[in-house]
N, CA, C and O atoms as a MOPAC input file, in Angstrom:
PM7 MOZYME 1SCF
protein

 N      7.04500 1   -17.12200 1    -5.05000 1
 C      5.88700 1   -17.66600 1    -5.71700 1
 C      6.07400 1   -19.16800 1    -5.94900 1
 O      5.14000 1   -19.95500 1    -5.79200 1
 N      7.28500 1   -19.54400 1    -6.32100 1
 C      7.54600 1   -20.96500 1    -6.57100 1
 C      7.36000 1   -21.80300 1    -5.31400 1
 O      6.82400 1   -22.90900 1    -5.37900 1
 N      7.80100 1   -21.28100 1    -4.16500 1
 C      7.66900 1   -22.06300 1    -2.93100 1
 C      6.20500 1   -22.22800 1    -2.53200 1
 O      5.83000 1   -23.28000 1    -2.01600 1
 N      5.36500 1   -21.20800 1    -2.75900 1
 C      3.93200 1   -21.32800 1    -2.48200 1
 C      3.30200 1   -22.37200 1    -3.39700 1
 O      2.50700 1   -23.19700 1    -2.94900 1
 N      3.65300 1   -22.33500 1    -4.66000 1
 C      3.12900 1   -23.31200 1    -5.61900 1
 C      3.52300 1   -24.73100 1    -5.20800 1
 O      2.68800 1   -25.63600 1    -5.20400 1
 N      4.79600 1   -24.92100 1    -4.86300 1
 C      5.27800 1   -26.24700 1    -4.45500 1
 C      4.59600 1   -26.71000 1    -3.17300 1
 O      4.20100 1   -27.87100 1    -3.06800 1
 N      4.45300 1   -25.81100 1    -2.19200 1
 C      3.77400 1   -26.15800 1    -0.94500 1
 C      2.35000 1   -26.61400 1    -1.22200 1
 O      1.90400 1   -27.63400 1    -0.69800 1
 N      1.63800 1   -25.85300 1    -2.04900 1
 C      0.24400 1   -26.20200 1    -2.32600 1
 C      0.12800 1   -27.50300 1    -3.11500 1
 O     -0.81600 1   -28.26400 1    -2.90000 1
 N      1.05300 1   -27.77300 1    -4.01300 1
 C      1.03600 1   -29.04100 1    -4.74800 1
 C      1.21900 1   -30.21500 1    -3.79300 1
 O      0.54100 1   -31.23500 1    -3.92000 1
 N      2.14700 1   -30.06900 1    -2.82500 1
 C      2.35700 1   -31.13600 1    -1.82800 1
 C      1.12500 1   -31.33300 1    -0.95700 1
 O      0.70500 1   -32.46600 1    -0.72000 1
 N      0.54000 1   -30.22600 1    -0.47700 1
 C     -0.63400 1   -30.33400 1     0.39400 1
 C     -1.80500 1   -30.97300 1    -0.35500 1
 O     -2.50300 1   -31.82300 1     0.19800 1
 N     -2.02000 1   -30.57500 1    -1.58800 1
 C     -3.11000 1   -31.12600 1    -2.38300 1
 C     -2.91300 1   -32.63100 1    -2.57700 1
 O     -3.86900 1   -33.40300 1    -2.49800 1
 N     -1.66500 1   -33.04100 1    -2.83100 1
 C     -1.36900 1   -34.46600 1    -3.04800 1
 C     -1.50500 1   -35.27500 1    -1.76300 1
 O     -1.95800 1   -36.41900 1    -1.80300 1
 N     -1.12000 1   -34.70200 1    -0.62700 1
 C     -1.13400 1   -35.47400 1     0.61500 1
 C     -2.42600 1   -35.32900 1     1.41100 1
 O     -2.87300 1   -36.28800 1     2.04000 1
 N     -3.03500 1   -34.13600 1     1.39100 1
 C     -4.22700 1   -33.89800 1     2.21500 1
 C     -5.50700 1   -33.83300 1     1.39600 1
 O     -6.60300 1   -33.87300 1     1.95500 1
 N     -5.38000 1   -33.73300 1     0.08000 1
 C     -6.56100 1   -33.72400 1    -0.77100 1
 C     -7.29400 1   -32.40000 1    -0.86300 1
 O     -8.38200 1   -32.34000 1    -1.43500 1
 N     -6.72300 1   -31.33700 1    -0.31200 1
 C     -7.37000 1   -30.03200 1    -0.38100 1
 C     -6.40700 1   -28.92800 1    -0.01300 1
 O     -5.29300 1   -29.18100 1     0.44500 1
 N     -6.84700 1   -27.69900 1    -0.21800 1
 C     -6.02900 1   -26.52900 1     0.09700 1
 C     -6.78000 1   -25.63500 1     1.05800 1
 O     -7.98500 1   -25.42900 1     0.91100 1
 N     -6.07900 1   -25.10700 1     2.03800 1
 C     -6.69800 1   -24.20500 1     2.99600 1
 C     -5.63400 1   -23.32300 1     3.62900 1
 O     -4.43600 1   -23.59300 1     3.54600 1
 N     -6.10800 1   -22.27300 1     4.25700 1
 C     -5.26000 1   -21.39100 1     5.06100 1
 C     -6.05400 1   -21.06300 1     6.31600 1
 O     -7.18800 1   -20.59300 1     6.23400 1
 N     -5.46100 1   -21.30900 1     7.47100 1
 C     -6.13400 1   -21.02900 1     8.73800 1
 C     -5.75800 1   -19.63800 1     9.22500 1
 O     -4.60700 1   -19.21600 1     9.11400 1
 N     -6.73500 1   -18.93800 1     9.76100 1
 C     -6.51800 1   -17.60200 1    10.30200 1
 C     -7.33600 1   -17.45400 1    11.58100 1
 O     -8.38900 1   -18.07200 1    11.73400 1
 N     -6.84500 1   -16.63900 1    12.48000 1
 C     -7.47100 1   -16.51700 1    13.80900 1
 C     -8.85600 1   -15.90000 1    13.75600 1
 O     -9.74900 1   -16.31800 1    14.49300 1
 N     -9.04500 1   -14.92100 1    12.90300 1
 C    -10.29600 1   -14.16300 1    12.89400 1
 C    -11.23000 1   -14.59800 1    11.75200 1
 O    -10.80000 1   -14.80400 1    10.61700 1
 N    -12.50100 1   -14.73000 1    12.08800 1
 C    -13.51900 1   -15.02400 1    11.07800 1
 C    -13.85900 1   -13.71100 1    10.36500 1
 O    -14.07600 1   -12.69500 1    11.02500 1
 N    -13.90600 1   -13.71700 1     9.04900 1
 C    -14.24600 1   -12.47100 1     8.33700 1
 C    -15.69300 1   -12.06200 1     8.59900 1
 O    -16.59000 1   -12.90300 1     8.64900 1
 N    -15.90100 1   -10.76600 1     8.76400 1
 C    -17.25800 1   -10.25700 1     8.99500 1
 C    -18.09500 1   -10.29100 1     7.73200 1
 O    -19.31900 1   -10.41000 1     7.79000 1
 N    -17.43100 1   -10.18700 1     6.59300 1
 C    -18.16000 1   -10.11900 1     5.31600 1
 C    -18.06000 1   -11.44900 1     4.56200 1
 O    -17.77400 1   -11.47800 1     3.36500 1
 N    -18.29900 1   -12.53500 1     5.27800 1
 C    -18.15500 1   -13.89600 1     4.75200 1
 C    -18.94000 1   -14.10900 1     3.46200 1
 O    -18.39600 1   -14.61700 1     2.48100 1
 N    -20.21100 1   -13.72500 1     3.45700 1
 C    -21.06100 1   -13.95600 1     2.28400 1
 C    -20.49400 1   -13.26100 1     1.04700 1
 O    -20.50000 1   -13.83200 1    -0.04400 1
 N    -20.00600 1   -12.03700 1     1.21200 1
 C    -19.42000 1   -11.31700 1     0.08000 1
 C    -18.17100 1   -12.01700 1    -0.43400 1
 O    -17.95400 1   -12.10800 1    -1.64300 1
 N    -17.35000 1   -12.51100 1     0.48900 1
 C    -16.12500 1   -13.18800 1     0.08400 1
 C    -16.41400 1   -14.47000 1    -0.68800 1
 O    -15.69800 1   -14.81500 1    -1.62800 1
 N    -17.45900 1   -15.16300 1    -0.28800 1
 C    -17.79700 1   -16.41900 1    -0.96200 1
 C    -18.51000 1   -16.19500 1    -2.29000 1
 O    -18.74500 1   -17.14600 1    -3.03600 1
 N    -18.85100 1   -14.96200 1    -2.58700 1
 C    -19.49200 1   -14.61600 1    -3.86000 1
 C    -18.43700 1   -14.10300 1    -4.84200 1
 O    -18.54300 1   -12.99000 1    -5.35600 1
 N    -17.41600 1   -14.93200 1    -5.09600 1
 C    -16.39100 1   -14.58300 1    -6.07300 1
 C    -15.13000 1   -13.96800 1    -5.49100 1
 O    -14.30200 1   -13.45500 1    -6.24300 1
 N    -14.95800 1   -14.00500 1    -4.16500 1
 C    -13.78300 1   -13.40900 1    -3.53800 1
 C    -12.54700 1   -14.28900 1    -3.63700 1
 O    -12.63200 1   -15.48900 1    -3.89500 1
 N    -11.39900 1   -13.66300 1    -3.42500 1
 C    -10.10800 1   -14.34300 1    -3.47500 1
 C     -9.23400 1   -13.90300 1    -2.31700 1
 O     -9.41900 1   -12.82700 1    -1.75000 1
 N     -8.28000 1   -14.75300 1    -1.97500 1
 C     -7.20000 1   -14.39200 1    -1.07800 1
 C     -6.08100 1   -13.87300 1    -1.96700 1
 O     -5.74000 1   -14.50300 1    -2.96800 1
 N     -5.50400 1   -12.72600 1    -1.61100 1
 C     -4.36500 1   -12.18200 1    -2.35000 1
 C     -3.10200 1   -12.49900 1    -1.56600 1
 O     -3.00100 1   -12.17800 1    -0.38200 1
 N     -2.13500 1   -13.13200 1    -2.23300 1
 C     -0.90100 1   -13.55300 1    -1.59000 1
 C      0.15900 1   -12.47200 1    -1.73000 1
 O      0.49500 1   -12.05700 1    -2.83900 1
 N      0.68900 1   -12.01400 1    -0.58200 1
 C      1.77900 1   -11.04400 1    -0.54100 1
 C      3.06500 1   -11.83500 1    -0.30300 1
 O      3.21800 1   -12.50000 1     0.72200 1
 N      3.98300 1   -11.75300 1    -1.26300 1
 C      5.22700 1   -12.50100 1    -1.21300 1
 C      6.37600 1   -11.52500 1    -1.43800 1
 O      6.41500 1   -10.81300 1    -2.44100 1
 N      7.30100 1   -11.50100 1    -0.49900 1
 C      8.45900 1   -10.59700 1    -0.57800 1
 C      8.03300 1    -9.15300 1    -0.81200 1
 O      8.63700 1    -8.44000 1    -1.61300 1
 N      6.98800 1    -8.72800 1    -0.10500 1
 C      6.55700 1    -7.34500 1    -0.16200 1
 C      5.73600 1    -6.97300 1    -1.38900 1
 O      5.45300 1    -5.79500 1    -1.60700 1
 N      5.34900 1    -7.96100 1    -2.19300 1
 C      4.55500 1    -7.70000 1    -3.39400 1
 C      3.31500 1    -8.57900 1    -3.41800 1
 O      3.39500 1    -9.77100 1    -3.11900 1
 N      2.17400 1    -8.00800 1    -3.76900 1
 C      1.00400 1    -8.83000 1    -4.08100 1
 C      1.33800 1    -9.46800 1    -5.42300 1
 O      1.54200 1    -8.76700 1    -6.41400 1
 N      1.39300 1   -10.80600 1    -5.45500 1
 C      1.83200 1   -11.47500 1    -6.68300 1
 C      0.79800 1   -12.43500 1    -7.25300 1
 O      0.87100 1   -12.80600 1    -8.42400 1
 N     -0.16400 1   -12.84000 1    -6.43200 1
 C     -1.13700 1   -13.82900 1    -6.91000 1
 C     -2.40700 1   -13.72400 1    -6.07900 1
 O     -2.42500 1   -13.16000 1    -4.98500 1
 N     -3.46200 1   -14.28600 1    -6.64000 1
 C     -4.70700 1   -14.41800 1    -5.89600 1
 C     -5.17200 1   -15.85600 1    -6.03600 1
 O     -4.77700 1   -16.57400 1    -6.95400 1
 N     -6.02900 1   -16.25800 1    -5.09400 1
 C     -6.56500 1   -17.61000 1    -5.12700 1
 C     -8.02300 1   -17.56000 1    -4.70700 1
 O     -8.33600 1   -17.13800 1    -3.59400 1
 N     -8.91900 1   -17.98900 1    -5.59100 1
 C    -10.35000 1   -17.93400 1    -5.27300 1
 C    -10.70800 1   -18.77200 1    -4.04900 1
 O    -10.14900 1   -19.84500 1    -3.82300 1
 N    -11.64600 1   -18.25700 1    -3.27400 1
 C    -12.15400 1   -18.95600 1    -2.09700 1
 C    -13.25500 1   -19.92600 1    -2.49800 1
 O    -14.09600 1   -19.62100 1    -3.34400 1
 N    -13.23300 1   -21.08100 1    -1.88400 1
 C    -14.29000 1   -22.06800 1    -2.09700 1
 C    -15.26900 1   -22.07000 1    -0.92200 1
 O    -16.47600 1   -22.22500 1    -1.10500 1
 N    -14.72700 1   -21.89500 1     0.29500 1
 C    -15.56700 1   -21.89500 1     1.49200 1
 C    -14.79600 1   -21.25800 1     2.63900 1
 O    -13.57500 1   -21.11800 1     2.57700 1
 N    -15.51200 1   -20.87700 1     3.67400 1
 C    -14.91100 1   -20.39400 1     4.91600 1
 C    -15.59500 1   -21.16500 1     6.04100 1
 O    -16.80000 1   -21.03800 1     6.25600 1
 N    -14.81200 1   -21.96100 1     6.74700 1
 C    -15.35300 1   -22.80700 1     7.80800 1
 C    -14.93600 1   -22.26200 1     9.17000 1
 O    -13.79100 1   -21.85200 1     9.36200 1
 N    -15.87700 1   -22.26300 1    10.10900 1
 C    -15.53600 1   -21.90700 1    11.48400 1
 C    -15.08900 1   -23.18300 1    12.17800 1
 O    -15.81400 1   -24.17800 1    12.17200 1
 N    -13.91100 1   -23.16500 1    12.77400 1
 C    -13.33300 1   -24.33300 1    13.42100 1
 C    -12.98300 1   -24.01100 1    14.86200 1
 O    -12.92900 1   -22.84600 1    15.25900 1
 N    -12.74500 1   -25.05700 1    15.63700 1
 C    -12.29900 1   -24.91500 1    17.02300 1
 C    -11.10900 1   -25.84400 1    17.20600 1
 O    -11.17200 1   -27.02200 1    16.85400 1
 N    -10.00900 1   -25.30100 1    17.76500 1
 C     -8.82200 1   -26.13200 1    17.95700 1
 C     -8.93600 1   -26.95600 1    19.23700 1
 O     -9.92800 1   -26.86400 1    19.95900 1
 N     -7.90500 1   -27.76300 1    19.51000 1
 C     -7.93400 1   -28.66800 1    20.66400 1
 C     -7.94200 1   -27.93400 1    22.00800 1
 O     -8.24000 1   -28.53400 1    23.04000 1
 N     -7.61900 1   -26.64500 1    21.99800 1
 C     -7.65000 1   -25.85900 1    23.23100 1
 C     -8.91900 1   -25.01700 1    23.35000 1
 O     -9.03300 1   -24.18500 1    24.25000 1
 N     -9.87400 1   -25.23500 1    22.44100 1
 C    -11.15300 1   -24.54900 1    22.51800 1
 C    -11.19800 1   -23.17400 1    21.86900 1
 O    -12.20000 1   -22.47000 1    21.99700 1
 N    -10.12500 1   -22.77100 1    21.16900 1
 C    -10.10700 1   -21.46500 1    20.48900 1
 C    -10.67800 1   -21.60300 1    19.08900 1
 O    -10.35300 1   -22.53800 1    18.35600 1
 N    -11.53400 1   -20.65700 1    18.73000 1
 C    -12.11600 1   -20.71000 1    17.38700 1
 C    -11.19000 1   -20.03000 1    16.38400 1
 O    -10.42600 1   -19.13100 1    16.73200 1
 N    -11.27400 1   -20.46900 1    15.16000 1
 C    -10.50800 1   -19.89400 1    14.06300 1
 C    -11.26200 1   -20.11400 1    12.76500 1
 O    -12.22700 1   -20.87600 1    12.72000 1
 N    -10.82400 1   -19.45100 1    11.71900 1
 C    -11.45500 1   -19.58600 1    10.40400 1
 C    -10.53200 1   -20.38000 1     9.48700 1
 O     -9.33200 1   -20.11500 1     9.42200 1
 N    -11.08900 1   -21.34100 1     8.79200 1
 C    -10.35300 1   -22.08000 1     7.76400 1
 C    -10.84400 1   -21.59300 1     6.41400 1
 O    -12.00900 1   -21.77100 1     6.05900 1
 N     -9.94200 1   -20.97600 1     5.66700 1
 C    -10.25200 1   -20.52700 1     4.30800 1
 C     -9.96200 1   -21.69200 1     3.37000 1
 O     -8.80500 1   -22.05800 1     3.16400 1
 N    -10.99800 1   -22.26200 1     2.81300 1
 C    -10.83900 1   -23.36500 1     1.87400 1
 C    -10.62900 1   -22.73700 1     0.49800 1
 O    -11.45000 1   -21.95400 1     0.02100 1
 N     -9.50900 1   -23.09900 1    -0.12500 1
 C     -9.08600 1   -22.46000 1    -1.36900 1
 C     -9.29400 1   -23.37200 1    -2.56800 1
 O     -9.12400 1   -24.58800 1    -2.47600 1
 N     -9.66000 1   -22.77500 1    -3.68100 1
 C     -9.73700 1   -23.52600 1    -4.93100 1
 C     -8.31500 1   -23.74100 1    -5.43800 1
 O     -7.48000 1   -22.84700 1    -5.31100 1
 N     -8.02400 1   -24.90500 1    -6.00700 1
 C     -6.67800 1   -25.14400 1    -6.52500 1
 C     -6.33400 1   -24.17000 1    -7.65000 1
 O     -7.19200 1   -23.78800 1    -8.44700 1
 N     -5.07200 1   -23.78000 1    -7.69700 1
 C     -4.57600 1   -22.92900 1    -8.77200 1
 C     -4.42700 1   -21.48300 1    -8.34900 1
 O     -5.37300 1   -20.85900 1    -7.86900 1
 N     -3.22900 1   -20.96100 1    -8.53200 1
 C     -2.93600 1   -19.56100 1    -8.24800 1
 C     -3.10200 1   -18.75100 1    -9.52500 1
 O     -2.70300 1   -19.19300 1   -10.60300 1
 N     -3.68500 1   -17.58000 1    -9.40700 1
 C     -3.85000 1   -16.67000 1   -10.53500 1
 C     -2.83900 1   -15.54800 1   -10.33800 1
 O     -2.95500 1   -14.76300 1    -9.39700 1
 N     -1.86100 1   -15.47100 1   -11.20900 1
 C     -0.86400 1   -14.40400 1   -11.10300 1
 C     -1.51700 1   -13.06600 1   -11.42000 1
 O     -2.33900 1   -12.94900 1   -12.32800 1
 N     -1.12300 1   -12.05900 1   -10.64000 1
 C     -1.67500 1   -10.71600 1   -10.83200 1
 C     -0.53000 1    -9.74300 1   -11.09800 1
 O      0.63400 1   -10.04800 1   -10.84100 1
 N     -0.87600 1    -8.57800 1   -11.61000 1
 C      0.11500 1    -7.52800 1   -11.82000 1
 C      0.67600 1    -7.15700 1   -10.45400 1
 O     -0.03700 1    -6.62100 1    -9.60700 1
 N      1.93700 1    -7.44100 1   -10.24800 1
 C      2.55700 1    -7.25400 1    -8.93700 1
 C      2.53700 1    -5.78900 1    -8.52700 1
 O      2.72100 1    -4.88200 1    -9.33800 1
 N      2.30500 1    -5.59800 1    -7.23100 1
 C      2.39400 1    -4.24600 1    -6.67900 1
 C      2.82900 1    -4.35000 1    -5.22800 1
 O      2.58100 1    -5.35300 1    -4.55900 1
 N      3.47400 1    -3.31200 1    -4.76000 1
 C      4.00600 1    -3.29700 1    -3.40400 1
 C      2.88400 1    -3.32200 1    -2.38300 1
 O      1.83200 1    -2.71300 1    -2.57200 1
 N      3.13600 1    -4.05100 1    -1.28200 1
 C      2.18200 1    -4.11000 1    -0.18500 1
 C      2.96700 1    -4.29900 1     1.10100 1
 O      3.69700 1    -5.27900 1     1.25400 1
 N      2.82000 1    -3.37400 1     2.01100 1
 C      3.47200 1    -3.50800 1     3.30700 1
 C      2.77900 1    -4.60000 1     4.11200 1
 O      1.59800 1    -4.87500 1     3.90200 1
 N      3.50800 1    -5.21900 1     5.03200 1
 C      2.89200 1    -6.24800 1     5.88100 1
 C      1.73900 1    -5.66900 1     6.69500 1
 O      1.76700 1    -4.50100 1     7.08200 1
 N      0.72300 1    -6.49700 1     6.95000 1
 C     -0.41700 1    -6.07200 1     7.75500 1
 C     -1.02100 1    -7.28700 1     8.42500 1
 O     -0.75700 1    -8.42200 1     8.02900 1
 N     -1.83100 1    -7.04800 1     9.43800 1
 C     -2.57900 1    -8.11600 1    10.08300 1
 C     -4.05100 1    -7.82100 1     9.92200 1
 O     -4.45300 1    -6.66100 1     9.83200 1
 N     -4.84600 1    -8.85300 1     9.88700 1
 C     -6.29100 1    -8.67200 1     9.80000 1
 C     -6.78200 1    -8.68800 1     8.36800 1
 O     -6.01600 1    -8.86100 1     7.42000 1
 N     -8.07500 1    -8.50400 1     8.24400 1
 C     -8.73400 1    -8.56400 1     6.94700 1
 C     -8.67200 1    -7.22500 1     6.24200 1
 O     -8.84000 1    -6.17900 1     6.86900 1
 N     -8.43300 1    -7.25400 1     4.94600 1
 C     -8.50900 1    -6.07500 1     4.08500 1
 C     -9.43400 1    -6.45600 1     2.93700 1
 O     -9.21300 1    -7.45900 1     2.25900 1
 N    -10.45600 1    -5.66400 1     2.72500 1
 C    -11.42000 1    -5.95000 1     1.66800 1
 C    -11.12400 1    -5.01300 1     0.50000 1
 O    -11.23000 1    -3.79400 1     0.62900 1
 N    -10.75500 1    -5.59000 1    -0.63200 1
 C    -10.43100 1    -4.79500 1    -1.81900 1
 C    -11.64000 1    -4.73300 1    -2.74000 1
 O    -12.11200 1    -5.76500 1    -3.21700 1
 N    -12.14300 1    -3.53300 1    -2.99200 1
 C    -13.16800 1    -3.43200 1    -4.03700 1
 C    -12.55000 1    -3.85100 1    -5.37200 1
 O    -11.35500 1    -3.64400 1    -5.58400 1
 N    -13.33000 1    -4.42500 1    -6.26100 1
 C    -12.78300 1    -4.93100 1    -7.52800 1
 C    -11.96900 1    -3.89600 1    -8.27800 1
 O    -10.96700 1    -4.23400 1    -8.90800 1
 N    -12.38600 1    -2.63300 1    -8.21800 1
 C    -11.65400 1    -1.60400 1    -8.97200 1
 C    -10.28000 1    -1.31100 1    -8.37000 1
 O     -9.45000 1    -0.68300 1    -9.02700 1
 N    -10.01900 1    -1.75600 1    -7.12500 1
 C     -8.71500 1    -1.54200 1    -6.49900 1
 C     -7.84000 1    -2.78900 1    -6.50100 1
 O     -6.66000 1    -2.72400 1    -6.15500 1
 N     -8.40800 1    -3.91100 1    -6.88600 1
 C     -7.65400 1    -5.16300 1    -6.89400 1
 C     -6.68600 1    -5.18600 1    -8.07700 1
 O     -7.00300 1    -4.66900 1    -9.14800 1
 N     -5.50700 1    -5.78600 1    -7.88600 1
 C     -4.56500 1    -5.88700 1    -9.00300 1
 C     -5.16500 1    -6.71700 1   -10.14000 1
 O     -5.86800 1    -7.69900 1    -9.90000 1
 N     -4.88400 1    -6.31900 1   -11.35700 1
 C     -5.41100 1    -7.03600 1   -12.53000 1
 C     -4.71500 1    -8.38000 1   -12.68900 1
 O     -3.52200 1    -8.50400 1   -12.41400 1
 N     -5.45700 1    -9.37600 1   -13.12900 1
 C     -4.86100 1   -10.66300 1   -13.46500 1
 C     -3.90400 1   -10.44500 1   -14.62500 1
 O     -4.18500 1    -9.66100 1   -15.53100 1
 N     -2.76900 1   -11.14300 1   -14.59600 1
 C     -1.84600 1   -11.02200 1   -15.72600 1
 C     -2.53500 1   -11.56100 1   -16.96600 1
 O     -3.26600 1   -12.54900 1   -16.90100 1
 N     -2.30700 1   -10.92300 1   -18.06700 1
 C     -3.02300 1   -11.26000 1   -19.29600 1
 C     -4.19900 1   -10.33200 1   -19.49700 1
 O     -4.71700 1   -10.20700 1   -20.60600 1
 N     -4.63300 1    -9.66600 1   -18.40200 1
 C     -5.70100 1    -8.67800 1   -18.47600 1
 C     -5.20100 1    -7.32700 1   -17.98600 1
 O     -5.97600 1    -6.38300 1   -17.83200 1
 N     -3.89000 1    -7.24700 1   -17.74200 1
 C     -3.32700 1    -6.02800 1   -17.17100 1
 C     -3.47400 1    -4.86000 1   -18.14100 1
 O     -3.25500 1    -5.00000 1   -19.34500 1
 N     -3.84200 1    -3.72900 1   -17.60200 1
 C     -3.96000 1    -2.53200 1   -18.42600 1
 C     -2.93600 1    -1.49900 1   -18.00800 1
 O     -2.90800 1    -0.39700 1   -18.55600 1
 N     -2.09100 1    -1.83900 1   -17.04100 1
 C     -1.07700 1    -0.89000 1   -16.60200 1
 C      0.24400 1    -1.17700 1   -17.29800 1
 O      0.26700 1    -1.86700 1   -18.31700 1
 N      1.33900 1    -0.65900 1   -16.76600 1
 C      2.62200 1    -0.75300 1   -17.45300 1
 C      3.40700 1    -2.02100 1   -17.12400 1
 O      4.52900 1    -2.17300 1   -17.60600 1
 N      2.86600 1    -2.92600 1   -16.33100 1
 C      3.60400 1    -4.14900 1   -16.02100 1
 C      3.69300 1    -5.02500 1   -17.24500 1
 O      2.71200 1    -5.15800 1   -17.97600 1
 N      4.86500 1    -5.63800 1   -17.49600 1
 C      5.01100 1    -6.50900 1   -18.66400 1
 C      4.20100 1    -7.78900 1   -18.49900 1
 O      3.96300 1    -8.25000 1   -17.38300 1
 N      3.78700 1    -8.34700 1   -19.61500 1
 C      3.02500 1    -9.59800 1   -19.57400 1
 C      3.92400 1   -10.78600 1   -19.31000 1
 O      3.48600 1   -11.74500 1   -18.67400 1
 N      5.15700 1   -10.76300 1   -19.77000 1
 C      6.08500 1   -11.86200 1   -19.53000 1
 C      7.21400 1   -11.35000 1   -18.64800 1
 O      7.90200 1   -10.38600 1   -18.98300 1
 N      7.38700 1   -12.02100 1   -17.50700 1
 C      8.44600 1   -11.64400 1   -16.58500 1
 C      9.08300 1   -12.89300 1   -16.04000 1
 O      8.49700 1   -13.97400 1   -16.09500 1
 N     10.27900 1   -12.75200 1   -15.51200 1
 C     10.93200 1   -13.85900 1   -14.81900 1
 C     11.81300 1   -13.28800 1   -13.73800 1
 O     12.13800 1   -12.10000 1   -13.75500 1
 N     12.20100 1   -14.12200 1   -12.80000 1
 C     13.13000 1   -13.70200 1   -11.75300 1
 C     14.51500 1   -13.59900 1   -12.35200 1
 O     14.88300 1   -14.38300 1   -13.22600 1
 N     15.28300 1   -12.62800 1   -11.87800 1
 C     16.64300 1   -12.49800 1   -12.38800 1
 C     17.51700 1   -13.64400 1   -11.87600 1
 O     18.48200 1   -14.02300 1   -12.54000 1
 N     17.19300 1   -14.20500 1   -10.70100 1
 C     17.85500 1   -15.40800 1   -10.19100 1
 C     16.94300 1   -16.01300 1    -9.12500 1
 O     16.09900 1   -15.30900 1    -8.57200 1
 N     17.09600 1   -17.30300 1    -8.82900 1
 C     16.20700 1   -17.93400 1    -7.84400 1
 C     16.23600 1   -17.28000 1    -6.46400 1
 O     15.22300 1   -17.30300 1    -5.76500 1
 N     17.36800 1   -16.69400 1    -6.04600 1
 C     17.46400 1   -16.11400 1    -4.71600 1
 C     17.07300 1   -14.63700 1    -4.68000 1
 O     17.06200 1   -14.02300 1    -3.61200 1
 N     16.75500 1   -14.07200 1    -5.83000 1
 C     16.45800 1   -12.64100 1    -5.91200 1
 C     14.96900 1   -12.42400 1    -6.09900 1
 O     14.32800 1   -13.15300 1    -6.85600 1
 N     14.41000 1   -11.43400 1    -5.42400 1
 C     12.99500 1   -11.12500 1    -5.57800 1
 C     12.72600 1   -10.15300 1    -6.71600 1
 O     11.57300 1    -9.80500 1    -6.96800 1
 N     13.77400 1    -9.70700 1    -7.41200 1
 C     13.63400 1    -8.72100 1    -8.47100 1
 C     13.15300 1    -9.39000 1    -9.76000 1
 O     13.52400 1   -10.52400 1   -10.06200 1
 N     12.33500 1    -8.68000 1   -10.49900 1
 C     11.82600 1    -9.18100 1   -11.77600 1
 C     12.49900 1    -8.43100 1   -12.91400 1
 O     12.81000 1    -7.24600 1   -12.79400 1
 N     12.71900 1    -9.13000 1   -14.01600 1
 C     13.21300 1    -8.48100 1   -15.22800 1
 C     12.20100 1    -8.71200 1   -16.33100 1
 O     11.50700 1    -9.72900 1   -16.34200 1
 N     12.11700 1    -7.78700 1   -17.24600 1
 C     11.12700 1    -7.87900 1   -18.32400 1
 C     11.57300 1    -8.86500 1   -19.38400 1
 O     12.76000 1    -8.98200 1   -19.68600 1
 N     10.61800 1    -9.56400 1   -19.93700 1
 C     10.87300 1   -10.49000 1   -21.02500 1
 C     10.09900 1   -10.01800 1   -22.23600 1
 O      8.88200 1    -9.84200 1   -22.17000 1
 N     10.78300 1    -9.81500 1   -23.32600 1
 C     10.12300 1    -9.39500 1   -24.55300 1
 C      9.83900 1   -10.57500 1   -25.46300 1
 O      8.92200 1   -10.52600 1   -26.28200 1
 N     10.62500 1   -11.63700 1   -25.32200 1
 C     10.46400 1   -12.79000 1   -26.20000 1
 C      9.48000 1   -13.78500 1   -25.58200 1
 O      9.39400 1   -13.89800 1   -24.35900 1
 N      8.75500 1   -14.49100 1   -26.41100 1
 C      7.75900 1   -15.46100 1   -25.92100 1
 C      8.40400 1   -16.61300 1   -25.17200 1
 O      7.78000 1   -17.19500 1   -24.28400 1
 N      9.66000 1   -16.96100 1   -25.51500 1
 C     10.31800 1   -18.08900 1   -24.85900 1
 C     11.04400 1   -17.66400 1   -23.58700 1
 O     11.79100 1   -18.45700 1   -23.01400 1
 N     10.84000 1   -16.44200 1   -23.14000 1
 C     11.50500 1   -15.95400 1   -21.93800 1
 C     12.72100 1   -15.13500 1   -22.29800 1
 O     12.97100 1   -14.87000 1   -23.47400 1
 N     13.46300 1   -14.74000 1   -21.31800 1
 C     14.67800 1   -13.94500 1   -21.54200 1
 C     15.86800 1   -14.89300 1   -21.56600 1
 O     16.17400 1   -15.53300 1   -20.56000 1
 N     16.51500 1   -14.98400 1   -22.66700 1
 C     17.60700 1   -15.92800 1   -22.83300 1
 C     18.68400 1   -15.71900 1   -21.93500 1
 O     19.67200 1   -16.45300 1   -21.97400 1

């Protein structure tokens, strides 16, 4: 999660915007632009979402078309859940989407931290200042 945040901060500072390019244009573009988000899968877990601002159809220098997902700045952390790798578009109905942290109604803790920078495992934090 930290590396995605750092990457996006650099891109925003140098390019003035955030985007993710993908080969396929989504079929349900209008629905996605009506409050949709990209969900980021990191180390096998859905960990964050990022609202979409626009979806642009582009053509590269070799004449191949692709979709540019223009993203709103800021990642919204969600209640992490396992997700196997996949290709292509997956449309999550709101009732199946992971809850934003702070609105979670499941058993995931509200405060968590990594047990170490190189480990993908999370440990629970009970104290507001983190786990000492």
